[in-house]
PyMOL Python script that loads the backbone (N, CA, C, O; Angstrom):
from pymol import cmd

cmd.read_pdbstr("""\
ATOM      1  N   LEU A   1     144.048 -27.564  15.983  1.00  0.00           N
ATOM      2  CA  LEU A   1     145.361 -28.028  15.572  1.00  0.00           C
ATOM      3  C   LEU A   1     145.213 -29.322  14.778  1.00  0.00           C
ATOM      4  O   LEU A   1     144.317 -30.129  15.026  1.00  0.00           O
ATOM      5  N   SER A   2     146.091 -29.489  13.844  1.00  0.00           N
ATOM      6  CA  SER A   2     146.046 -30.696  13.027  1.00  0.00           C
ATOM      7  C   SER A   2     146.493 -31.905  13.853  1.00  0.00           C
ATOM      8  O   SER A   2     147.224 -31.752  14.833  1.00  0.00           O
ATOM      9  N   PRO A   3     146.057 -33.101  13.461  1.00  0.00           N
ATOM     10  CA  PRO A   3     146.461 -34.313  14.190  1.00  0.00           C
ATOM     11  C   PRO A   3     147.989 -34.487  14.233  1.00  0.00           C
ATOM     12  O   PRO A   3     148.549 -34.943  15.231  1.00  0.00           O
ATOM     13  N   ARG A   4     148.634 -34.119  13.146  1.00  0.00           N
ATOM     14  CA  ARG A   4     150.099 -34.249  13.098  1.00  0.00           C
ATOM     15  C   ARG A   4     150.753 -33.334  14.126  1.00  0.00           C
ATOM     16  O   ARG A   4     151.682 -33.746  14.821  1.00  0.00           O
ATOM     17  N   LEU A   5     150.286 -32.125  14.223  1.00  0.00           N
ATOM     18  CA  LEU A   5     150.844 -31.168  15.171  1.00  0.00           C
ATOM     19  C   LEU A   5     150.561 -31.607  16.610  1.00  0.00           C
ATOM     20  O   LEU A   5     151.404 -31.442  17.491  1.00  0.00           O
ATOM     21  N   VAL A   6     149.383 -32.159  16.838  1.00  0.00           N
ATOM     22  CA  VAL A   6     149.042 -32.657  18.172  1.00  0.00           C
ATOM     23  C   VAL A   6     149.978 -33.791  18.566  1.00  0.00           C
ATOM     24  O   VAL A   6     150.438 -33.838  19.707  1.00  0.00           O
ATOM     25  N   ARG A   7     150.272 -34.717  17.636  1.00  0.00           N
ATOM     26  CA  ARG A   7     151.204 -35.812  17.896  1.00  0.00           C
ATOM     27  C   ARG A   7     152.606 -35.276  18.177  1.00  0.00           C
ATOM     28  O   ARG A   7     153.289 -35.747  19.087  1.00  0.00           O
ATOM     29  N   LEU A   8     153.019 -34.302  17.399  1.00  0.00           N
ATOM     30  CA  LEU A   8     154.344 -33.711  17.584  1.00  0.00           C
ATOM     31  C   LEU A   8     154.459 -33.069  18.971  1.00  0.00           C
ATOM     32  O   LEU A   8     155.453 -33.258  19.671  1.00  0.00           O
ATOM     33  N   ILE A   9     153.455 -32.329  19.346  1.00  0.00           N
ATOM     34  CA  ILE A   9     153.469 -31.690  20.670  1.00  0.00           C
ATOM     35  C   ILE A   9     153.443 -32.744  21.769  1.00  0.00           C
ATOM     36  O   ILE A   9     154.134 -32.605  22.778  1.00  0.00           O
ATOM     37  N   SER A  10     152.661 -33.783  21.583  1.00  0.00           N
ATOM     38  CA  SER A  10     152.601 -34.869  22.554  1.00  0.00           C
ATOM     39  C   SER A  10     153.969 -35.538  22.703  1.00  0.00           C
ATOM     40  O   SER A  10     154.405 -35.818  23.819  1.00  0.00           O
ATOM     41  N   ASP A  11     154.635 -35.790  21.593  1.00  0.00           N
ATOM     42  CA  ASP A  11     155.976 -36.383  21.642  1.00  0.00           C
ATOM     43  C   ASP A  11     156.967 -35.464  22.358  1.00  0.00           C
ATOM     44  O   ASP A  11     157.804 -35.928  23.132  1.00  0.00           O
ATOM     45  N   LEU A  12     156.869 -34.193  22.100  1.00  0.00           N
ATOM     46  CA  LEU A  12     157.753 -33.233  22.762  1.00  0.00           C
ATOM     47  C   LEU A  12     157.499 -33.188  24.262  1.00  0.00           C
ATOM     48  O   LEU A  12     158.439 -33.059  25.047  1.00  0.00           O
ATOM     49  N   ILE A  13     156.252 -33.293  24.662  1.00  0.00           N
ATOM     50  CA  ILE A  13     155.919 -33.329  26.086  1.00  0.00           C
ATOM     51  C   ILE A  13     156.521 -34.568  26.738  1.00  0.00           C
ATOM     52  O   ILE A  13     157.063 -34.495  27.841  1.00  0.00           O
ATOM     53  N   GLU A  14     156.423 -35.708  26.051  1.00  0.00           N
ATOM     54  CA  GLU A  14     157.014 -36.940  26.578  1.00  0.00           C
ATOM     55  C   GLU A  14     158.527 -36.792  26.716  1.00  0.00           C
ATOM     56  O   GLU A  14     159.104 -37.209  27.720  1.00  0.00           O
ATOM     57  N   ASP A  15     159.166 -36.203  25.714  1.00  0.00           N
ATOM     58  CA  ASP A  15     160.607 -35.956  25.784  1.00  0.00           C
ATOM     59  C   ASP A  15     160.942 -35.072  26.978  1.00  0.00           C
ATOM     60  O   ASP A  15     161.910 -35.327  27.694  1.00  0.00           O
ATOM     61  N   TRP A  16     160.155 -34.051  27.186  1.00  0.00           N
ATOM     62  CA  TRP A  16     160.366 -33.124  28.288  1.00  0.00           C
ATOM     63  C   TRP A  16     160.273 -33.861  29.632  1.00  0.00           C
ATOM     64  O   TRP A  16     161.091 -33.638  30.525  1.00  0.00           O
ATOM     65  N   HIS A  17     159.271 -34.739  29.768  1.00  0.00           N
ATOM     66  CA  HIS A  17     159.111 -35.494  31.008  1.00  0.00           C
ATOM     67  C   HIS A  17     160.285 -36.452  31.223  1.00  0.00           C
ATOM     68  O   HIS A  17     160.751 -36.611  32.351  1.00  0.00           O
ATOM     69  N   ARG A  18     160.763 -37.086  30.159  1.00  0.00           N
ATOM     70  CA  ARG A  18     161.925 -37.978  30.282  1.00  0.00           C
ATOM     71  C   ARG A  18     163.160 -37.194  30.707  1.00  0.00           C
ATOM     72  O   ARG A  18     163.938 -37.661  31.540  1.00  0.00           O
ATOM     73  N   LEU A  19     163.344 -36.003  30.137  1.00  0.00           N
ATOM     74  CA  LEU A  19     164.481 -35.169  30.531  1.00  0.00           C
ATOM     75  C   LEU A  19     164.368 -34.749  31.995  1.00  0.00           C
ATOM     76  O   LEU A  19     165.368 -34.740  32.713  1.00  0.00           O
ATOM     77  N   ASP A  20     163.179 -34.405  32.438  1.00  0.00           N
ATOM     78  CA  ASP A  20     162.980 -34.064  33.846  1.00  0.00           C
ATOM     79  C   ASP A  20     163.360 -35.229  34.751  1.00  0.00           C
ATOM     80  O   ASP A  20     163.980 -35.035  35.796  1.00  0.00           O
ATOM     81  N   GLU A  21     162.985 -36.441  34.343  1.00  0.00           N
ATOM     82  CA  GLU A  21     163.313 -37.635  35.131  1.00  0.00           C
ATOM     83  C   GLU A  21     164.821 -37.863  35.154  1.00  0.00           C
ATOM     84  O   GLU A  21     165.379 -38.192  36.200  1.00  0.00           O
ATOM     85  N   ARG A  22     165.483 -37.692  34.016  1.00  0.00           N
ATOM     86  CA  ARG A  22     166.943 -37.862  33.962  1.00  0.00           C
ATOM     87  C   ARG A  22     167.652 -36.822  34.812  1.00  0.00           C
ATOM     88  O   ARG A  22     168.613 -37.134  35.516  1.00  0.00           O
ATOM     89  N   ILE A  23     167.177 -35.587  34.744  1.00  0.00           N
ATOM     90  CA  ILE A  23     167.778 -34.516  35.548  1.00  0.00           C
ATOM     91  C   ILE A  23     167.621 -34.833  37.034  1.00  0.00           C
ATOM     92  O   ILE A  23     168.559 -34.651  37.811  1.00  0.00           O
ATOM     93  N   ALA A  24     166.452 -35.301  37.426  1.00  0.00           N
ATOM     94  CA  ALA A  24     166.213 -35.652  38.826  1.00  0.00           C
ATOM     95  C   ALA A  24     167.129 -36.797  39.262  1.00  0.00           C
ATOM     96  O   ALA A  24     167.660 -36.776  40.373  1.00  0.00           O
ATOM     97  N   ALA A  25     167.315 -37.788  38.398  1.00  0.00           N
ATOM     98  CA  ALA A  25     168.174 -38.924  38.743  1.00  0.00           C
ATOM     99  C   ALA A  25     169.628 -38.483  38.881  1.00  0.00           C
ATOM    100  O   ALA A  25     170.306 -38.884  39.827  1.00  0.00           O
ATOM    101  N   VAL A  26     170.108 -37.676  37.965  1.00  0.00           N
ATOM    102  CA  VAL A  26     171.495 -37.206  38.028  1.00  0.00           C
ATOM    103  C   VAL A  26     171.687 -36.292  39.233  1.00  0.00           C
ATOM    104  O   VAL A  26     172.717 -36.360  39.904  1.00  0.00           O
ATOM    105  N   SER A  27     170.718 -35.448  39.508  1.00  0.00           N
ATOM    106  CA  SER A  27     170.808 -34.566  40.678  1.00  0.00           C
ATOM    107  C   SER A  27     170.875 -35.384  41.961  1.00  0.00           C
ATOM    108  O   SER A  27     171.655 -35.064  42.857  1.00  0.00           O
ATOM    109  N   ALA A  28     170.074 -36.425  42.056  1.00  0.00           N
ATOM    110  CA  ALA A  28     170.101 -37.297  43.236  1.00  0.00           C
ATOM    111  C   ALA A  28     171.455 -37.983  43.372  1.00  0.00           C
ATOM    112  O   ALA A  28     171.970 -38.128  44.480  1.00  0.00           O
ATOM    113  N   GLU A  29     172.026 -38.400  42.263  1.00  0.00           N
ATOM    114  CA  GLU A  29     173.341 -39.040  42.294  1.00  0.00           C
ATOM    115  C   GLU A  29     174.412 -38.053  42.763  1.00  0.00           C
ATOM    116  O   GLU A  29     175.272 -38.404  43.570  1.00  0.00           O
ATOM    117  N   ILE A  30     174.358 -36.832  42.261  1.00  0.00           N
ATOM    118  CA  ILE A  30     175.321 -35.803  42.674  1.00  0.00           C
ATOM    119  C   ILE A  30     175.159 -35.502  44.158  1.00  0.00           C
ATOM    120  O   ILE A  30     176.150 -35.361  44.875  1.00  0.00           O
ATOM    121  N   GLU A  31     173.919 -35.402  44.623  1.00  0.00           N
ATOM    122  CA  GLU A  31     173.668 -35.143  46.040  1.00  0.00           C
ATOM    123  C   GLU A  31     174.242 -36.258  46.914  1.00  0.00           C
ATOM    124  O   GLU A  31     174.828 -35.987  47.961  1.00  0.00           O
ATOM    125  N   ALA A  32     174.075 -37.508  46.485  1.00  0.00           N
ATOM    126  CA  ALA A  32     174.593 -38.638  47.256  1.00  0.00           C
ATOM    127  C   ALA A  32     176.123 -38.612  47.290  1.00  0.00           C
ATOM    128  O   ALA A  32     176.725 -38.855  48.335  1.00  0.00           O
ATOM    129  N   LEU A  33     176.744 -38.320  46.162  1.00  0.00           N
ATOM    130  CA  LEU A  33     178.206 -38.255  46.120  1.00  0.00           C
ATOM    131  C   LEU A  33     178.733 -37.101  46.958  1.00  0.00           C
ATOM    132  O   LEU A  33     179.739 -37.248  47.651  1.00  0.00           O
ATOM    133  N   ALA A  34     178.069 -35.964  46.903  1.00  0.00           N
ATOM    134  CA  ALA A  34     178.502 -34.799  47.682  1.00  0.00           C
ATOM    135  C   ALA A  34     178.356 -35.058  49.177  1.00  0.00           C
ATOM    136  O   ALA A  34     179.167 -34.582  49.971  1.00  0.00           O
ATOM    137  N   ALA A  35     177.337 -35.802  49.560  1.00  0.00           N
ATOM    138  CA  ALA A  35     177.124 -36.103  50.973  1.00  0.00           C
ATOM    139  C   ALA A  35     178.231 -36.995  51.530  1.00  0.00           C
ATOM    140  O   ALA A  35     178.469 -37.004  52.738  1.00  0.00           O
ATOM    141  N   GLN A  36     178.908 -37.744  50.662  1.00  0.00           N
ATOM    142  CA  GLN A  36     179.967 -38.651  51.100  1.00  0.00           C
ATOM    143  C   GLN A  36     181.348 -38.006  51.074  1.00  0.00           C
ATOM    144  O   GLN A  36     182.295 -38.563  51.628  1.00  0.00           O
ATOM    145  N   ASP A  37     181.477 -36.856  50.447  1.00  0.00           N
ATOM    146  CA  ASP A  37     182.782 -36.215  50.298  1.00  0.00           C
ATOM    147  C   ASP A  37     182.937 -35.088  51.321  1.00  0.00           C
ATOM    148  O   ASP A  37     182.110 -34.177  51.380  1.00  0.00           O
ATOM    149  N   GLU A  38     183.993 -35.155  52.120  1.00  0.00           N
ATOM    150  CA  GLU A  38     184.174 -34.151  53.173  1.00  0.00           C
ATOM    151  C   GLU A  38     184.438 -32.759  52.618  1.00  0.00           C
ATOM    152  O   GLU A  38     184.029 -31.771  53.229  1.00  0.00           O
ATOM    153  N   HIS A  39     185.112 -32.656  51.477  1.00  0.00           N
ATOM    154  CA  HIS A  39     185.370 -31.345  50.879  1.00  0.00           C
ATOM    155  C   HIS A  39     184.069 -30.715  50.375  1.00  0.00           C
ATOM    156  O   HIS A  39     183.858 -29.511  50.521  1.00  0.00           O
ATOM    157  N   CYS A  40     183.212 -31.526  49.791  1.00  0.00           N
ATOM    158  CA  CYS A  40     181.908 -31.023  49.349  1.00  0.00           C
ATOM    159  C   CYS A  40     181.074 -30.582  50.549  1.00  0.00           C
ATOM    160  O   CYS A  40     180.418 -29.541  50.506  1.00  0.00           O
ATOM    161  N   GLN A  41     181.104 -31.372  51.610  1.00  0.00           N
ATOM    162  CA  GLN A  41     180.341 -31.018  52.799  1.00  0.00           C
ATOM    163  C   GLN A  41     180.817 -29.684  53.372  1.00  0.00           C
ATOM    164  O   GLN A  41     180.010 -28.861  53.804  1.00  0.00           O
ATOM    165  N   ARG A  42     182.116 -29.482  53.371  1.00  0.00           N
ATOM    166  CA  ARG A  42     182.658 -28.218  53.892  1.00  0.00           C
ATOM    167  C   ARG A  42     182.191 -27.047  53.027  1.00  0.00           C
ATOM    168  O   ARG A  42     181.795 -26.005  53.547  1.00  0.00           O
ATOM    169  N   LEU A  43     182.240 -27.223  51.711  1.00  0.00           N
ATOM    170  CA  LEU A  43     181.777 -26.156  50.821  1.00  0.00           C
ATOM    171  C   LEU A  43     180.287 -25.900  50.988  1.00  0.00           C
ATOM    172  O   LEU A  43     179.835 -24.758  50.898  1.00  0.00           O
ATOM    173  N   MET A  44     179.525 -26.958  51.230  1.00  0.00           N
ATOM    174  CA  MET A  44     178.079 -26.794  51.381  1.00  0.00           C
ATOM    175  C   MET A  44     177.710 -26.072  52.669  1.00  0.00           C
ATOM    176  O   MET A  44     176.556 -25.683  52.846  1.00  0.00           O
ATOM    177  N   SER A  45     178.670 -25.887  53.572  1.00  0.00           N
ATOM    178  CA  SER A  45     178.388 -25.122  54.787  1.00  0.00           C
ATOM    179  C   SER A  45     178.309 -23.622  54.480  1.00  0.00           C
ATOM    180  O   SER A  45     177.835 -22.840  55.303  1.00  0.00           O
ATOM    181  N   VAL A  46     178.775 -23.229  53.294  1.00  0.00           N
ATOM    182  CA  VAL A  46     178.682 -21.835  52.864  1.00  0.00           C
ATOM    183  C   VAL A  46     177.255 -21.589  52.367  1.00  0.00           C
ATOM    184  O   VAL A  46     176.754 -22.352  51.541  1.00  0.00           O
ATOM    185  N   PRO A  47     176.599 -20.543  52.853  1.00  0.00           N
ATOM    186  CA  PRO A  47     175.233 -20.267  52.393  1.00  0.00           C
ATOM    187  C   PRO A  47     175.168 -20.088  50.870  1.00  0.00           C
ATOM    188  O   PRO A  47     175.966 -19.357  50.283  1.00  0.00           O
ATOM    189  N   GLY A  48     174.224 -20.754  50.262  1.00  0.00           N
ATOM    190  CA  GLY A  48     174.026 -20.648  48.821  1.00  0.00           C
ATOM    191  C   GLY A  48     174.776 -21.684  48.004  1.00  0.00           C
ATOM    192  O   GLY A  48     174.584 -21.774  46.791  1.00  0.00           O
ATOM    193  N   VAL A  49     175.627 -22.466  48.650  1.00  0.00           N
ATOM    194  CA  VAL A  49     176.385 -23.505  47.948  1.00  0.00           C
ATOM    195  C   VAL A  49     175.746 -24.845  48.267  1.00  0.00           C
ATOM    196  O   VAL A  49     175.667 -25.255  49.425  1.00  0.00           O
ATOM    197  N   GLY A  50     175.295 -25.514  47.225  1.00  0.00           N
ATOM    198  CA  GLY A  50     174.654 -26.811  47.387  1.00  0.00           C
ATOM    199  C   GLY A  50     175.511 -27.922  46.813  1.00  0.00           C
ATOM    200  O   GLY A  50     176.687 -27.722  46.510  1.00  0.00           O
ATOM    201  N   PRO A  51     174.916 -29.089  46.667  1.00  0.00           N
ATOM    202  CA  PRO A  51     175.663 -30.255  46.193  1.00  0.00           C
ATOM    203  C   PRO A  51     176.232 -30.097  44.788  1.00  0.00           C
ATOM    204  O   PRO A  51     177.343 -30.555  44.522  1.00  0.00           O
ATOM    205  N   ILE A  52     175.500 -29.466  43.897  1.00  0.00           N
ATOM    206  CA  ILE A  52     175.968 -29.347  42.517  1.00  0.00           C
ATOM    207  C   ILE A  52     177.157 -28.410  42.431  1.00  0.00           C
ATOM    208  O   ILE A  52     178.163 -28.740  41.803  1.00  0.00           O
ATOM    209  N   ILE A  53     177.051 -27.248  43.053  1.00  0.00           N
ATOM    210  CA  ILE A  53     178.153 -26.289  43.012  1.00  0.00           C
ATOM    211  C   ILE A  53     179.368 -26.840  43.753  1.00  0.00           C
ATOM    212  O   ILE A  53     180.495 -26.725  43.271  1.00  0.00           O
ATOM    213  N   SER A  54     179.141 -27.437  44.923  1.00  0.00           N
ATOM    214  CA  SER A  54     180.279 -27.948  45.690  1.00  0.00           C
ATOM    215  C   SER A  54     180.997 -29.065  44.947  1.00  0.00           C
ATOM    216  O   SER A  54     182.227 -29.108  44.947  1.00  0.00           O
ATOM    217  N   SER A  55     180.262 -29.962  44.319  1.00  0.00           N
ATOM    218  CA  SER A  55     180.920 -31.050  43.586  1.00  0.00           C
ATOM    219  C   SER A  55     181.645 -30.525  42.348  1.00  0.00           C
ATOM    220  O   SER A  55     182.689 -31.057  41.970  1.00  0.00           O
ATOM    221  N   ALA A  56     181.105 -29.494  41.720  1.00  0.00           N
ATOM    222  CA  ALA A  56     181.792 -28.892  40.574  1.00  0.00           C
ATOM    223  C   ALA A  56     183.083 -28.216  41.015  1.00  0.00           C
ATOM    224  O   ALA A  56     184.101 -28.307  40.329  1.00  0.00           O
ATOM    225  N   MET A  57     183.044 -27.541  42.154  1.00  0.00           N
ATOM    226  CA  MET A  57     184.242 -26.872  42.657  1.00  0.00           C
ATOM    227  C   MET A  57     185.318 -27.894  43.037  1.00  0.00           C
ATOM    228  O   MET A  57     186.491 -27.712  42.709  1.00  0.00           O
ATOM    229  N   VAL A  58     184.924 -28.953  43.720  1.00  0.00           N
ATOM    230  CA  VAL A  58     185.886 -29.986  44.105  1.00  0.00           C
ATOM    231  C   VAL A  58     186.463 -30.649  42.860  1.00  0.00           C
ATOM    232  O   VAL A  58     187.653 -30.964  42.822  1.00  0.00           O
ATOM    233  N   ALA A  59     185.646 -30.859  41.859  1.00  0.00           N
ATOM    234  CA  ALA A  59     186.139 -31.459  40.611  1.00  0.00           C
ATOM    235  C   ALA A  59     187.128 -30.530  39.905  1.00  0.00           C
ATOM    236  O   ALA A  59     188.088 -30.990  39.285  1.00  0.00           O
ATOM    237  N   ALA A  60     186.889 -29.234  40.003  1.00  0.00           N
ATOM    238  CA  ALA A  60     187.741 -28.272  39.294  1.00  0.00           C
ATOM    239  C   ALA A  60     189.040 -27.971  40.031  1.00  0.00           C
ATOM    240  O   ALA A  60     190.100 -27.890  39.410  1.00  0.00           O
ATOM    241  N   ILE A  61     188.967 -27.804  41.358  1.00  0.00           N
ATOM    242  CA  ILE A  61     190.164 -27.351  42.074  1.00  0.00           C
ATOM    243  C   ILE A  61     190.623 -28.303  43.167  1.00  0.00           C
ATOM    244  O   ILE A  61     191.640 -28.049  43.811  1.00  0.00           O
ATOM    245  N   GLY A  62     189.910 -29.373  43.387  1.00  0.00           N
ATOM    246  CA  GLY A  62     190.308 -30.313  44.440  1.00  0.00           C
ATOM    247  C   GLY A  62     190.186 -29.671  45.805  1.00  0.00           C
ATOM    248  O   GLY A  62     189.125 -29.161  46.166  1.00  0.00           O
ATOM    249  N   THR A  63     191.276 -29.693  46.567  1.00  0.00           N
ATOM    250  CA  THR A  63     191.259 -29.136  47.916  1.00  0.00           C
ATOM    251  C   THR A  63     191.540 -27.644  47.929  1.00  0.00           C
ATOM    252  O   THR A  63     191.402 -26.998  48.968  1.00  0.00           O
ATOM    253  N   GLY A  64     191.926 -27.092  46.803  1.00  0.00           N
ATOM    254  CA  GLY A  64     192.249 -25.670  46.738  1.00  0.00           C
ATOM    255  C   GLY A  64     193.677 -25.377  47.134  1.00  0.00           C
ATOM    256  O   GLY A  64     194.055 -24.216  47.293  1.00  0.00           O
ATOM    257  N   ALA A  65     194.473 -26.419  47.296  1.00  0.00           N
ATOM    258  CA  ALA A  65     195.859 -26.239  47.728  1.00  0.00           C
ATOM    259  C   ALA A  65     196.690 -25.465  46.705  1.00  0.00           C
ATOM    260  O   ALA A  65     197.760 -24.955  47.039  1.00  0.00           O
ATOM    261  N   GLY A  66     196.219 -25.374  45.483  1.00  0.00           N
ATOM    262  CA  GLY A  66     196.959 -24.659  44.442  1.00  0.00           C
ATOM    263  C   GLY A  66     196.888 -23.141  44.574  1.00  0.00           C
ATOM    264  O   GLY A  66     197.579 -22.419  43.856  1.00  0.00           O
ATOM    265  N   PHE A  67     196.057 -22.661  45.486  1.00  0.00           N
ATOM    266  CA  PHE A  67     195.916 -21.223  45.686  1.00  0.00           C
ATOM    267  C   PHE A  67     196.643 -20.814  46.961  1.00  0.00           C
ATOM    268  O   PHE A  67     196.487 -21.448  48.005  1.00  0.00           O
ATOM    269  N   LYS A  68     197.441 -19.747  46.868  1.00  0.00           N
ATOM    270  CA  LYS A  68     198.157 -19.270  48.049  1.00  0.00           C
ATOM    271  C   LYS A  68     197.213 -18.598  49.035  1.00  0.00           C
ATOM    272  O   LYS A  68     197.370 -18.736  50.248  1.00  0.00           O
ATOM    273  N   GLN A  69     196.243 -17.881  48.516  1.00  0.00           N
ATOM    274  CA  GLN A  69     195.319 -17.133  49.369  1.00  0.00           C
ATOM    275  C   GLN A  69     193.953 -17.083  48.702  1.00  0.00           C
ATOM    276  O   GLN A  69     193.806 -17.438  47.532  1.00  0.00           O
ATOM    277  N   GLY A  70     192.965 -16.644  49.451  1.00  0.00           N
ATOM    278  CA  GLY A  70     191.600 -16.573  48.945  1.00  0.00           C
ATOM    279  C   GLY A  70     191.477 -15.653  47.745  1.00  0.00           C
ATOM    280  O   GLY A  70     190.646 -15.881  46.867  1.00  0.00           O
ATOM    281  N   ARG A  71     192.296 -14.621  47.702  1.00  0.00           N
ATOM    282  CA  ARG A  71     192.277 -13.685  46.577  1.00  0.00           C
ATOM    283  C   ARG A  71     192.634 -14.396  45.261  1.00  0.00           C
ATOM    284  O   ARG A  71     192.081 -14.078  44.208  1.00  0.00           O
ATOM    285  N   ASP A  72     193.554 -15.351  45.332  1.00  0.00           N
ATOM    286  CA  ASP A  72     193.937 -16.105  44.134  1.00  0.00           C
ATOM    287  C   ASP A  72     192.761 -16.926  43.628  1.00  0.00           C
ATOM    288  O   ASP A  72     192.523 -17.028  42.425  1.00  0.00           O
ATOM    289  N   PHE A  73     192.032 -17.506  44.574  1.00  0.00           N
ATOM    290  CA  PHE A  73     190.835 -18.268  44.181  1.00  0.00           C
ATOM    291  C   PHE A  73     189.804 -17.352  43.538  1.00  0.00           C
ATOM    292  O   PHE A  73     189.187 -17.710  42.535  1.00  0.00           O
ATOM    293  N   GLY A  74     189.620 -16.174  44.116  1.00  0.00           N
ATOM    294  CA  GLY A  74     188.674 -15.211  43.553  1.00  0.00           C
ATOM    295  C   GLY A  74     189.055 -14.803  42.146  1.00  0.00           C
ATOM    296  O   GLY A  74     188.187 -14.664  41.284  1.00  0.00           O
ATOM    297  N   ALA A  75     190.345 -14.609  41.899  1.00  0.00           N
ATOM    298  CA  ALA A  75     190.805 -14.252  40.563  1.00  0.00           C
ATOM    299  C   ALA A  75     190.576 -15.414  39.595  1.00  0.00           C
ATOM    300  O   ALA A  75     190.190 -15.198  38.446  1.00  0.00           O
ATOM    301  N   TRP A  76     190.810 -16.637  40.054  1.00  0.00           N
ATOM    302  CA  TRP A  76     190.584 -17.809  39.196  1.00  0.00           C
ATOM    303  C   TRP A  76     189.104 -17.945  38.871  1.00  0.00           C
ATOM    304  O   TRP A  76     188.718 -18.253  37.743  1.00  0.00           O
ATOM    305  N   LEU A  77     188.292 -17.708  39.887  1.00  0.00           N
ATOM    306  CA  LEU A  77     186.853 -17.858  39.708  1.00  0.00           C
ATOM    307  C   LEU A  77     186.320 -16.837  38.737  1.00  0.00           C
ATOM    308  O   LEU A  77     185.120 -16.813  38.462  1.00  0.00           O
TER     309      LEU A  77
END
""", "prot")
cmd.dss("prot")
cmd.show_as("cartoon", "prot")
cmd.util.cbc("prot")
cmd.orient("prot")
């Protein structure tokens, strides 16, 4: 490989590592926020629902009071 291509690949690898670090930091922040929120904790009691999904659901629908029944939530989802 040419020196230029090697440098380009090296730079891309560094970018990839920085993105991995940012993703890890944001994930840790979301996990900490979800651990403090009772609605997120309740959602996380459902198998397969973790901090990211629970915090997204709480952000989107709050307590879910806008749905009359579970079927309405399923239709919205």
